[in-house]
Jmol script that loads the backbone (N, CA, C; Angstrom):
load data "model"
ATOM      1  N   MET A   1      76.617 136.962  58.293  1.00  0.00           N
ATOM      2  CA  MET A   1      77.249 137.810  59.294  1.00  0.00           C
ATOM      3  C   MET A   1      78.533 138.404  58.713  1.00  0.00           C
ATOM      4  N   LYS A   2      78.702 139.713  58.864  1.00  0.00           N
ATOM      5  CA  LYS A   2      79.889 140.389  58.350  1.00  0.00           C
ATOM      6  C   LYS A   2      81.100 140.078  59.234  1.00  0.00           C
ATOM      7  N   PRO A   3      82.299 140.073  58.647  1.00  0.00           N
ATOM      8  CA  PRO A   3      83.496 139.878  59.464  1.00  0.00           C
ATOM      9  C   PRO A   3      83.627 140.985  60.512  1.00  0.00           C
ATOM     10  N   LEU A   4      84.211 140.657  61.664  1.00  0.00           N
ATOM     11  CA  LEU A   4      84.369 141.584  62.778  1.00  0.00           C
ATOM     12  C   LEU A   4      85.078 142.861  62.340  1.00  0.00           C
ATOM     13  N   ILE A   5      86.080 142.737  61.488  1.00  0.00           N
ATOM     14  CA  ILE A   5      86.883 143.885  61.081  1.00  0.00           C
ATOM     15  C   ILE A   5      86.055 144.923  60.325  1.00  0.00           C
ATOM     16  N   GLU A   6      84.983 144.508  59.649  1.00  0.00           N
ATOM     17  CA  GLU A   6      84.149 145.432  58.878  1.00  0.00           C
ATOM     18  C   GLU A   6      83.053 146.082  59.712  1.00  0.00           C
ATOM     19  N   THR A   7      82.657 145.445  60.791  1.00  0.00           N
ATOM     20  CA  THR A   7      81.523 145.938  61.562  1.00  0.00           C
ATOM     21  C   THR A   7      81.911 146.504  62.920  1.00  0.00           C
ATOM     22  N   HIS A   8      83.196 146.415  63.294  1.00  0.00           N
ATOM     23  CA  HIS A   8      83.652 146.845  64.607  1.00  0.00           C
ATOM     24  C   HIS A   8      84.937 147.673  64.490  1.00  0.00           C
ATOM     25  N   VAL A   9      85.171 148.498  65.489  1.00  0.00           N
ATOM     26  CA  VAL A   9      86.426 149.242  65.583  1.00  0.00           C
ATOM     27  C   VAL A   9      87.076 148.897  66.916  1.00  0.00           C
ATOM     28  N   ILE A  10      88.385 149.030  66.969  1.00  0.00           N
ATOM     29  CA  ILE A  10      89.105 148.731  68.209  1.00  0.00           C
ATOM     30  C   ILE A  10      88.783 149.809  69.238  1.00  0.00           C
ATOM     31  N   SER A  11      88.317 149.365  70.408  1.00  0.00           N
ATOM     32  CA  SER A  11      88.013 150.322  71.469  1.00  0.00           C
ATOM     33  C   SER A  11      89.100 150.345  72.539  1.00  0.00           C
ATOM     34  N   HIS A  12      89.838 149.250  72.679  1.00  0.00           N
ATOM     35  CA  HIS A  12      90.932 149.207  73.673  1.00  0.00           C
ATOM     36  C   HIS A  12      91.835 148.022  73.370  1.00  0.00           C
ATOM     37  N   ARG A  13      93.119 148.183  73.663  1.00  0.00           N
ATOM     38  CA  ARG A  13      94.085 147.078  73.528  1.00  0.00           C
ATOM     39  C   ARG A  13      94.872 146.948  74.821  1.00  0.00           C
ATOM     40  N   LEU A  14      95.160 145.704  75.182  1.00  0.00           N
ATOM     41  CA  LEU A  14      95.945 145.402  76.368  1.00  0.00           C
ATOM     42  C   LEU A  14      97.073 144.458  75.974  1.00  0.00           C
ATOM     43  N   ALA A  15      98.316 144.873  76.215  1.00  0.00           N
ATOM     44  CA  ALA A  15      99.467 144.005  75.967  1.00  0.00           C
ATOM     45  C   ALA A  15      99.679 143.132  77.196  1.00  0.00           C
ATOM     46  N   VAL A  16      99.678 141.819  77.013  1.00  0.00           N
ATOM     47  CA  VAL A  16      99.972 140.890  78.103  1.00  0.00           C
ATOM     48  C   VAL A  16     101.456 140.577  77.983  1.00  0.00           C
ATOM     49  N   VAL A  17     102.217 140.947  79.008  1.00  0.00           N
ATOM     50  CA  VAL A  17     103.675 140.887  78.945  1.00  0.00           C
ATOM     51  C   VAL A  17     104.243 140.111  80.135  1.00  0.00           C
ATOM     52  N   CYS A  18     105.546 139.812  80.051  1.00  0.00           N
ATOM     53  CA  CYS A  18     106.289 139.277  81.191  1.00  0.00           C
ATOM     54  C   CYS A  18     107.584 140.070  81.309  1.00  0.00           C
ATOM     55  N   THR A  19     107.925 140.436  82.546  1.00  0.00           N
ATOM     56  CA  THR A  19     109.212 141.078  82.846  1.00  0.00           C
ATOM     57  C   THR A  19     109.955 140.320  83.944  1.00  0.00           C
ATOM     58  N   ASN A  20     109.359 139.195  84.397  1.00  0.00           N
ATOM     59  CA  ASN A  20     109.869 138.469  85.555  1.00  0.00           C
ATOM     60  C   ASN A  20     110.081 139.436  86.718  1.00  0.00           C
ATOM     61  N   ARG A  21     109.057 140.248  86.950  1.00  0.00           N
ATOM     62  CA  ARG A  21     109.058 141.266  88.012  1.00  0.00           C
ATOM     63  C   ARG A  21     110.222 142.238  87.868  1.00  0.00           C
ATOM     64  N   GLY A  22     110.435 142.687  86.627  1.00  0.00           N
ATOM     65  CA  GLY A  22     111.471 143.678  86.353  1.00  0.00           C
ATOM     66  C   GLY A  22     112.862 143.109  86.138  1.00  0.00           C
ATOM     67  N   GLN A  23     112.984 141.787  86.062  1.00  0.00           N
ATOM     68  CA  GLN A  23     114.302 141.163  85.933  1.00  0.00           C
ATOM     69  C   GLN A  23     114.763 141.005  84.485  1.00  0.00           C
ATOM     70  N   HIS A  24     113.873 141.118  83.522  1.00  0.00           N
ATOM     71  CA  HIS A  24     114.285 141.078  82.113  1.00  0.00           C
ATOM     72  C   HIS A  24     113.435 142.051  81.319  1.00  0.00           C
ATOM     73  N   LYS A  25     113.818 142.283  80.070  1.00  0.00           N
ATOM     74  CA  LYS A  25     113.077 143.233  79.241  1.00  0.00           C
ATOM     75  C   LYS A  25     111.641 142.747  79.038  1.00  0.00           C
ATOM     76  N   ARG A  26     110.800 143.680  78.695  1.00  0.00           N
ATOM     77  CA  ARG A  26     109.376 143.420  78.492  1.00  0.00           C
ATOM     78  C   ARG A  26     109.186 142.516  77.277  1.00  0.00           C
ATOM     79  N   ILE A  27     108.581 141.346  77.489  1.00  0.00           N
ATOM     80  CA  ILE A  27     108.294 140.391  76.424  1.00  0.00           C
ATOM     81  C   ILE A  27     106.782 140.319  76.259  1.00  0.00           C
ATOM     82  N   ARG A  28     106.302 140.625  75.058  1.00  0.00           N
ATOM     83  CA  ARG A  28     104.857 140.553  74.805  1.00  0.00           C
ATOM     84  C   ARG A  28     104.465 139.094  74.569  1.00  0.00           C
ATOM     85  N   LEU A  29     103.521 138.619  75.369  1.00  0.00           N
ATOM     86  CA  LEU A  29     103.048 137.243  75.244  1.00  0.00           C
ATOM     87  C   LEU A  29     101.827 137.161  74.335  1.00  0.00           C
ATOM     88  N   THR A  30     100.974 138.160  74.416  1.00  0.00           N
ATOM     89  CA  THR A  30      99.795 138.231  73.561  1.00  0.00           C
ATOM     90  C   THR A  30      99.183 139.615  73.675  1.00  0.00           C
ATOM     91  N   THR A  31      98.136 139.862  72.927  1.00  0.00           N
ATOM     92  CA  THR A  31      97.405 141.135  72.992  1.00  0.00           C
ATOM     93  C   THR A  31      95.923 140.841  73.109  1.00  0.00           C
ATOM     94  N   VAL A  32      95.281 141.500  74.063  1.00  0.00           N
ATOM     95  CA  VAL A  32      93.822 141.416  74.210  1.00  0.00           C
ATOM     96  C   VAL A  32      93.251 142.661  73.548  1.00  0.00           C
ATOM     97  N   THR A  33      92.252 142.465  72.693  1.00  0.00           N
ATOM     98  CA  THR A  33      91.637 143.576  71.970  1.00  0.00           C
ATOM     99  C   THR A  33      90.134 143.564  72.200  1.00  0.00           C
ATOM    100  N   TRP A  34      89.581 144.738  72.479  1.00  0.00           N
ATOM    101  CA  TRP A  34      88.136 144.901  72.570  1.00  0.00           C
ATOM    102  C   TRP A  34      87.671 145.575  71.294  1.00  0.00           C
ATOM    103  N   TRP A  35      86.632 145.018  70.691  1.00  0.00           N
ATOM    104  CA  TRP A  35      86.069 145.528  69.439  1.00  0.00           C
ATOM    105  C   TRP A  35      84.693 146.096  69.727  1.00  0.00           C
ATOM    106  N   ALA A  36      84.492 147.381  69.410  1.00  0.00           N
ATOM    107  CA  ALA A  36      83.199 148.035  69.613  1.00  0.00           C
ATOM    108  C   ALA A  36      82.426 148.026  68.298  1.00  0.00           C
ATOM    109  N   PRO A  37      81.140 147.710  68.351  1.00  0.00           N
ATOM    110  CA  PRO A  37      80.330 147.719  67.131  1.00  0.00           C
ATOM    111  C   PRO A  37      80.159 149.137  66.602  1.00  0.00           C
ATOM    112  N   VAL A  38      80.209 149.284  65.288  1.00  0.00           N
ATOM    113  CA  VAL A  38      80.093 150.598  64.650  1.00  0.00           C
ATOM    114  C   VAL A  38      78.632 151.010  64.513  1.00  0.00           C
ATOM    115  N   GLU A  39      77.809 150.113  64.012  1.00  0.00           N
ATOM    116  CA  GLU A  39      76.431 150.471  63.673  1.00  0.00           C
ATOM    117  C   GLU A  39      75.453 150.338  64.835  1.00  0.00           C
ATOM    118  N   THR A  40      75.753 149.498  65.812  1.00  0.00           N
ATOM    119  CA  THR A  40      74.838 149.296  66.939  1.00  0.00           C
ATOM    120  C   THR A  40      75.591 149.525  68.247  1.00  0.00           C
ATOM    121  N   PRO A  41      75.723 150.785  68.663  1.00  0.00           N
ATOM    122  CA  PRO A  41      76.516 151.108  69.857  1.00  0.00           C
ATOM    123  C   PRO A  41      75.997 150.499  71.150  1.00  0.00           C
ATOM    124  N   THR A  42      74.753 150.017  71.164  1.00  0.00           N
ATOM    125  CA  THR A  42      74.231 149.392  72.377  1.00  0.00           C
ATOM    126  C   THR A  42      74.691 147.943  72.515  1.00  0.00           C
ATOM    127  N   GLU A  43      75.169 147.371  71.420  1.00  0.00           N
ATOM    128  CA  GLU A  43      75.695 145.998  71.460  1.00  0.00           C
ATOM    129  C   GLU A  43      76.984 145.993  72.291  1.00  0.00           C
ATOM    130  N   PRO A  44      77.188 144.983  73.137  1.00  0.00           N
ATOM    131  CA  PRO A  44      78.411 144.962  73.950  1.00  0.00           C
ATOM    132  C   PRO A  44      79.665 144.746  73.096  1.00  0.00           C
ATOM    133  N   ASP A  45      80.780 145.281  73.583  1.00  0.00           N
ATOM    134  CA  ASP A  45      82.057 145.068  72.905  1.00  0.00           C
ATOM    135  C   ASP A  45      82.404 143.584  72.911  1.00  0.00           C
ATOM    136  N   GLN A  46      83.144 143.173  71.894  1.00  0.00           N
ATOM    137  CA  GLN A  46      83.632 141.797  71.826  1.00  0.00           C
ATOM    138  C   GLN A  46      85.111 141.788  72.172  1.00  0.00           C
ATOM    139  N   LEU A  47      85.561 140.706  72.761  1.00  0.00           N
ATOM    140  CA  LEU A  47      86.943 140.586  73.201  1.00  0.00           C
ATOM    141  C   LEU A  47      87.632 139.500  72.384  1.00  0.00           C
ATOM    142  N   SER A  48      88.872 139.757  71.956  1.00  0.00           N
ATOM    143  CA  SER A  48      89.644 138.733  71.262  1.00  0.00           C
ATOM    144  C   SER A  48      91.067 138.746  71.784  1.00  0.00           C
ATOM    145  N   ILE A  49      91.731 137.597  71.700  1.00  0.00           N
ATOM    146  CA  ILE A  49      93.117 137.474  72.139  1.00  0.00           C
ATOM    147  C   ILE A  49      93.938 137.004  70.951  1.00  0.00           C
ATOM    148  N   SER A  50      95.022 137.706  70.690  1.00  0.00           N
ATOM    149  CA  SER A  50      95.864 137.418  69.533  1.00  0.00           C
ATOM    150  C   SER A  50      96.530 136.055  69.644  1.00  0.00           C
ATOM    151  N   ASP A  51      96.595 135.353  68.514  1.00  0.00           N
ATOM    152  CA  ASP A  51      97.298 134.071  68.457  1.00  0.00           C
ATOM    153  C   ASP A  51      98.773 134.235  68.105  1.00  0.00           C
ATOM    154  N   SER A  52      99.188 135.429  67.710  1.00  0.00           N
ATOM    155  CA  SER A  52     100.567 135.607  67.261  1.00  0.00           C
ATOM    156  C   SER A  52     101.544 135.276  68.382  1.00  0.00           C
ATOM    157  N   GLY A  53     102.523 134.450  68.074  1.00  0.00           N
ATOM    158  CA  GLY A  53     103.521 134.040  69.051  1.00  0.00           C
ATOM    159  C   GLY A  53     103.135 132.809  69.840  1.00  0.00           C
ATOM    160  N   ARG A  54     101.839 132.627  70.064  1.00  0.00           N
ATOM    161  CA  ARG A  54     101.334 131.479  70.836  1.00  0.00           C
ATOM    162  C   ARG A  54     102.071 131.300  72.156  1.00  0.00           C
ATOM    163  N   HIS A  55     102.177 132.377  72.919  1.00  0.00           N
ATOM    164  CA  HIS A  55     102.772 132.315  74.248  1.00  0.00           C
ATOM    165  C   HIS A  55     101.695 132.200  75.317  1.00  0.00           C
ATOM    166  N   TRP A  56     100.533 131.721  74.914  1.00  0.00           N
ATOM    167  CA  TRP A  56      99.453 131.571  75.860  1.00  0.00           C
ATOM    168  C   TRP A  56      98.540 130.449  75.390  1.00  0.00           C
ATOM    169  N   GLY A  57      97.741 129.955  76.303  1.00  0.00           N
ATOM    170  CA  GLY A  57      96.737 128.950  75.979  1.00  0.00           C
ATOM    171  C   GLY A  57      95.453 129.285  76.698  1.00  0.00           C
ATOM    172  N   GLY A  58      94.338 129.197  75.997  1.00  0.00           N
ATOM    173  CA  GLY A  58      93.049 129.494  76.597  1.00  0.00           C
ATOM    174  C   GLY A  58      92.437 128.270  77.233  1.00  0.00           C
ATOM    175  N   PRO A  59      91.468 128.488  78.101  1.00  0.00           N
ATOM    176  CA  PRO A  59      90.827 127.346  78.755  1.00  0.00           C
ATOM    177  C   PRO A  59      89.989 126.543  77.779  1.00  0.00           C
ATOM    178  N   ILE A  60      89.965 125.256  78.010  1.00  0.00           N
ATOM    179  CA  ILE A  60      89.156 124.348  77.214  1.00  0.00           C
ATOM    180  C   ILE A  60      88.240 123.628  78.189  1.00  0.00           C
ATOM    181  N   ALA A  61      86.955 123.656  77.925  1.00  0.00           N
ATOM    182  CA  ALA A  61      86.010 123.009  78.845  1.00  0.00           C
ATOM    183  C   ALA A  61      86.232 121.501  78.838  1.00  0.00           C
ATOM    184  N   ASN A  62      86.261 120.917  80.011  1.00  0.00           N
ATOM    185  CA  ASN A  62      86.384 119.462  80.104  1.00  0.00           C
ATOM    186  C   ASN A  62      84.978 118.860  80.082  1.00  0.00           C
ATOM    187  N   PRO A  63      84.870 117.542  79.977  1.00  0.00           N
ATOM    188  CA  PRO A  63      83.541 116.925  79.868  1.00  0.00           C
ATOM    189  C   PRO A  63      82.590 117.244  81.022  1.00  0.00           C
ATOM    190  N   GLN A  64      83.133 117.564  82.197  1.00  0.00           N
ATOM    191  CA  GLN A  64      82.270 117.886  83.331  1.00  0.00           C
ATOM    192  C   GLN A  64      81.812 119.339  83.302  1.00  0.00           C
ATOM    193  N   GLY A  65      82.298 120.132  82.341  1.00  0.00           N
ATOM    194  CA  GLY A  65      81.825 121.500  82.199  1.00  0.00           C
ATOM    195  C   GLY A  65      82.694 122.560  82.836  1.00  0.00           C
ATOM    196  N   SER A  66      83.656 122.187  83.680  1.00  0.00           N
ATOM    197  CA  SER A  66      84.517 123.214  84.262  1.00  0.00           C
ATOM    198  C   SER A  66      85.602 123.573  83.252  1.00  0.00           C
ATOM    199  N   ALA A  67      86.237 124.694  83.462  1.00  0.00           N
ATOM    200  CA  ALA A  67      87.237 125.163  82.505  1.00  0.00           C
ATOM    201  C   ALA A  67      88.640 125.067  83.091  1.00  0.00           C
ATOM    202  N   LEU A  68      89.578 124.746  82.241  1.00  0.00           N
ATOM    203  CA  LEU A  68      90.978 124.782  82.624  1.00  0.00           C
ATOM    204  C   LEU A  68      91.412 126.245  82.673  1.00  0.00           C
ATOM    205  N   PRO A  69      92.542 126.557  83.296  1.00  0.00           N
ATOM    206  CA  PRO A  69      92.958 127.955  83.399  1.00  0.00           C
ATOM    207  C   PRO A  69      93.558 128.479  82.099  1.00  0.00           C
ATOM    208  N   TYR A  70      93.649 129.808  82.029  1.00  0.00           N
ATOM    209  CA  TYR A  70      94.485 130.426  81.005  1.00  0.00           C
ATOM    210  C   TYR A  70      95.921 130.186  81.428  1.00  0.00           C
ATOM    211  N   GLU A  71      96.812 130.000  80.456  1.00  0.00           N
ATOM    212  CA  GLU A  71      98.217 129.767  80.750  1.00  0.00           C
ATOM    213  C   GLU A  71      99.066 130.692  79.891  1.00  0.00           C
ATOM    214  N   PHE A  72     100.150 131.203  80.472  1.00  0.00           N
ATOM    215  CA  PHE A  72     101.067 132.092  79.763  1.00  0.00           C
ATOM    216  C   PHE A  72     102.488 131.587  79.979  1.00  0.00           C
ATOM    217  N   TRP A  73     103.274 131.556  78.900  1.00  0.00           N
ATOM    218  CA  TRP A  73     104.649 131.071  78.965  1.00  0.00           C
ATOM    219  C   TRP A  73     105.598 132.142  78.492  1.00  0.00           C
ATOM    220  N   CYS A  74     106.657 132.388  79.249  1.00  0.00           N
ATOM    221  CA  CYS A  74     107.680 133.349  78.848  1.00  0.00           C
ATOM    222  C   CYS A  74     108.904 132.579  78.367  1.00  0.00           C
ATOM    223  N   GLY A  75     109.356 132.873  77.158  1.00  0.00           N
ATOM    224  CA  GLY A  75     110.521 132.210  76.595  1.00  0.00           C
ATOM    225  C   GLY A  75     111.834 132.696  77.165  1.00  0.00           C
ATOM    226  N   VAL A  76     111.834 133.810  77.885  1.00  0.00           N
ATOM    227  CA  VAL A  76     113.076 134.355  78.453  1.00  0.00           C
ATOM    228  C   VAL A  76     113.342 133.769  79.837  1.00  0.00           C
ATOM    229  N   CYS A  77     112.386 133.918  80.752  1.00  0.00           N
ATOM    230  CA  CYS A  77     112.600 133.446  82.127  1.00  0.00           C
ATOM    231  C   CYS A  77     111.942 132.090  82.382  1.00  0.00           C
ATOM    232  N   HIS A  78     111.224 131.581  81.399  1.00  0.00           N
ATOM    233  CA  HIS A  78     110.535 130.288  81.474  1.00  0.00           C
ATOM    234  C   HIS A  78     109.439 130.259  82.537  1.00  0.00           C
ATOM    235  N   ARG A  79     108.931 131.445  82.883  1.00  0.00           N
ATOM    236  CA  ARG A  79     107.798 131.533  83.810  1.00  0.00           C
ATOM    237  C   ARG A  79     106.572 130.911  83.134  1.00  0.00           C
ATOM    238  N   HIS A  80     105.847 130.120  83.894  1.00  0.00           N
ATOM    239  CA  HIS A  80     104.604 129.505  83.415  1.00  0.00           C
ATOM    240  C   HIS A  80     103.520 129.932  84.393  1.00  0.00           C
ATOM    241  N   THR A  81     102.693 130.874  83.973  1.00  0.00           N
ATOM    242  CA  THR A  81     101.652 131.424  84.834  1.00  0.00           C
ATOM    243  C   THR A  81     100.305 130.844  84.439  1.00  0.00           C
ATOM    244  N   GLN A  82      99.580 130.356  85.420  1.00  0.00           N
ATOM    245  CA  GLN A  82      98.222 129.866  85.201  1.00  0.00           C
ATOM    246  C   GLN A  82      97.264 130.744  85.994  1.00  0.00           C
ATOM    247  N   ILE A  83      96.125 131.027  85.384  1.00  0.00           N
ATOM    248  CA  ILE A  83      95.126 131.852  86.062  1.00  0.00           C
ATOM    249  C   ILE A  83      93.741 131.351  85.654  1.00  0.00           C
ATOM    250  N   LYS A  84      92.889 131.170  86.650  1.00  0.00           N
ATOM    251  CA  LYS A  84      91.546 130.682  86.374  1.00  0.00           C
ATOM    252  C   LYS A  84      90.813 131.651  85.451  1.00  0.00           C
ATOM    253  N   ALA A  85      89.991 131.093  84.570  1.00  0.00           N
ATOM    254  CA  ALA A  85      89.291 131.892  83.563  1.00  0.00           C
ATOM    255  C   ALA A  85      88.465 133.013  84.191  1.00  0.00           C
ATOM    256  N   GLU A  86      87.779 132.719  85.269  1.00  0.00           N
ATOM    257  CA  GLU A  86      86.941 133.726  85.919  1.00  0.00           C
ATOM    258  C   GLU A  86      87.788 134.911  86.402  1.00  0.00           C
ATOM    259  N   ARG A  87      88.912 134.616  87.048  1.00  0.00           N
ATOM    260  CA  ARG A  87      89.810 135.679  87.529  1.00  0.00           C
ATOM    261  C   ARG A  87      90.418 136.445  86.355  1.00  0.00           C
ATOM    262  N   TRP A  88      90.818 135.719  85.297  1.00  0.00           N
ATOM    263  CA  TRP A  88      91.410 136.352  84.123  1.00  0.00           C
ATOM    264  C   TRP A  88      90.450 137.379  83.523  1.00  0.00           C
ATOM    265  N   LEU A  89      89.200 136.996  83.337  1.00  0.00           N
ATOM    266  CA  LEU A  89      88.230 137.909  82.737  1.00  0.00           C
ATOM    267  C   LEU A  89      87.989 139.128  83.616  1.00  0.00           C
ATOM    268  N   ARG A  90      87.961 138.948  84.939  1.00  0.00           N
ATOM    269  CA  ARG A  90      87.820 140.096  85.845  1.00  0.00           C
ATOM    270  C   ARG A  90      89.033 141.023  85.727  1.00  0.00           C
ATOM    271  N   LEU A  91      90.232 140.429  85.646  1.00  0.00           N
ATOM    272  CA  LEU A  91      91.455 141.240  85.537  1.00  0.00           C
ATOM    273  C   LEU A  91      91.489 142.049  84.248  1.00  0.00           C
ATOM    274  N   VAL A  92      91.219 141.407  83.122  1.00  0.00           N
ATOM    275  CA  VAL A  92      91.304 142.149  81.864  1.00  0.00           C
ATOM    276  C   VAL A  92      90.231 143.224  81.784  1.00  0.00           C
ATOM    277  N   GLU A  93      89.049 142.972  82.320  1.00  0.00           N
ATOM    278  CA  GLU A  93      88.030 144.014  82.346  1.00  0.00           C
ATOM    279  C   GLU A  93      88.458 145.148  83.276  1.00  0.00           C
ATOM    280  N   GLY A  94      89.111 144.813  84.389  1.00  0.00           N
ATOM    281  CA  GLY A  94      89.609 145.841  85.307  1.00  0.00           C
ATOM    282  C   GLY A  94      90.683 146.704  84.670  1.00  0.00           C
ATOM    283  N   THR A  95      91.562 146.094  83.872  1.00  0.00           N
ATOM    284  CA  THR A  95      92.599 146.879  83.192  1.00  0.00           C
ATOM    285  C   THR A  95      91.972 147.801  82.161  1.00  0.00           C
ATOM    286  N   ARG A  96      90.930 147.326  81.530  1.00  0.00           N
ATOM    287  CA  ARG A  96      90.226 148.164  80.548  1.00  0.00           C
ATOM    288  C   ARG A  96      89.571 149.350  81.237  1.00  0.00           C
ATOM    289  N   ASP A  97      88.885 149.094  82.357  1.00  0.00           N
ATOM    290  CA  ASP A  97      88.228 150.170  83.098  1.00  0.00           C
ATOM    291  C   ASP A  97      89.239 151.203  83.589  1.00  0.00           C
ATOM    292  N   ALA A  98      90.447 150.748  83.923  1.00  0.00           N
ATOM    293  CA  ALA A  98      91.504 151.643  84.413  1.00  0.00           C
ATOM    294  C   ALA A  98      92.340 152.216  83.271  1.00  0.00           C
ATOM    295  N   ALA A  99      91.981 151.883  82.027  1.00  0.00           N
ATOM    296  CA  ALA A  99      92.697 152.354  80.832  1.00  0.00           C
ATOM    297  C   ALA A  99      94.180 151.976  80.868  1.00  0.00           C
ATOM    298  N   MET A 100      94.483 150.800  81.402  1.00  0.00           N
ATOM    299  CA  MET A 100      95.866 150.316  81.426  1.00  0.00           C
ATOM    300  C   MET A 100      96.228 149.762  80.058  1.00  0.00           C
ATOM    301  N   GLY A 101      97.505 149.873  79.704  1.00  0.00           N
ATOM    302  CA  GLY A 101      97.971 149.362  78.421  1.00  0.00           C
ATOM    303  C   GLY A 101      98.717 148.047  78.519  1.00  0.00           C
ATOM    304  N   ASP A 102      99.219 147.711  79.720  1.00  0.00           N
ATOM    305  CA  ASP A 102     100.003 146.485  79.922  1.00  0.00           C
ATOM    306  C   ASP A 102      99.489 145.712  81.131  1.00  0.00           C
ATOM    307  N   LEU A 103      99.643 144.395  81.071  1.00  0.00           N
ATOM    308  CA  LEU A 103      99.394 143.521  82.214  1.00  0.00           C
ATOM    309  C   LEU A 103     100.558 142.555  82.281  1.00  0.00           C
ATOM    310  N   ASP A 104     101.358 142.649  83.351  1.00  0.00           N
ATOM    311  CA  ASP A 104     102.542 141.807  83.521  1.00  0.00           C
ATOM    312  C   ASP A 104     102.147 140.539  84.286  1.00  0.00           C
ATOM    313  N   VAL A 105     102.209 139.397  83.609  1.00  0.00           N
ATOM    314  CA  VAL A 105     101.783 138.128  84.228  1.00  0.00           C
ATOM    315  C   VAL A 105     102.690 137.712  85.378  1.00  0.00           C
ATOM    316  N   ALA A 106     103.889 138.270  85.439  1.00  0.00           N
ATOM    317  CA  ALA A 106     104.802 137.920  86.538  1.00  0.00           C
ATOM    318  C   ALA A 106     104.249 138.330  87.903  1.00  0.00           C
ATOM    319  N   TYR A 107     103.344 139.293  87.909  1.00  0.00           N
ATOM    320  CA  TYR A 107     102.772 139.751  89.169  1.00  0.00           C
ATOM    321  C   TYR A 107     101.442 139.060  89.506  1.00  0.00           C
ATOM    322  N   LEU A 108     101.064 138.062  88.726  1.00  0.00           N
ATOM    323  CA  LEU A 108      99.802 137.359  88.972  1.00  0.00           C
ATOM    324  C   LEU A 108      99.967 136.140  89.872  1.00  0.00           C
ATOM    325  N   ASP A 109     101.194 135.784  90.181  1.00  0.00           N
ATOM    326  CA  ASP A 109     101.437 134.605  91.039  1.00  0.00           C
ATOM    327  C   ASP A 109     100.929 134.848  92.435  1.00  0.00           C
TER     328      ASP A 109
END
end "model"
wireframe off; spacefill off
backbone 0.3
color backbone group
C-alpha cells in the first residue's frame, strides 16, 4: 500500500481552535484534514487529525466496545472540552459540508 501522501491530495482542512468564546486569542488545538484519492475518485475521502501540539485526545475503545469521548485542552484558558465520538464526527462532517475553516471548541459545551 502506498503512503497516503503519494496517493491522496488534501480536499479540505479544518482548524480546531479555542477562543474561550472570544475571551482570548485564537489558539489552534489541532487540524482535521480530509484526503481525497487521486487515482480512484469514487473511493471515499480519508480523515486524519494532526498530532502536532497534542492538545487533543481521541477516543479509545474500552473492553465493552463503547468509545470514550474526544477531548480538547486549551493551554490559555484551561478549558477541557469533551465530545462524544459520534457527535464529533457529525460536527466535523458538517463543517466540511459548510466549507468552514475553523471550529471553536469553546462553543461545544
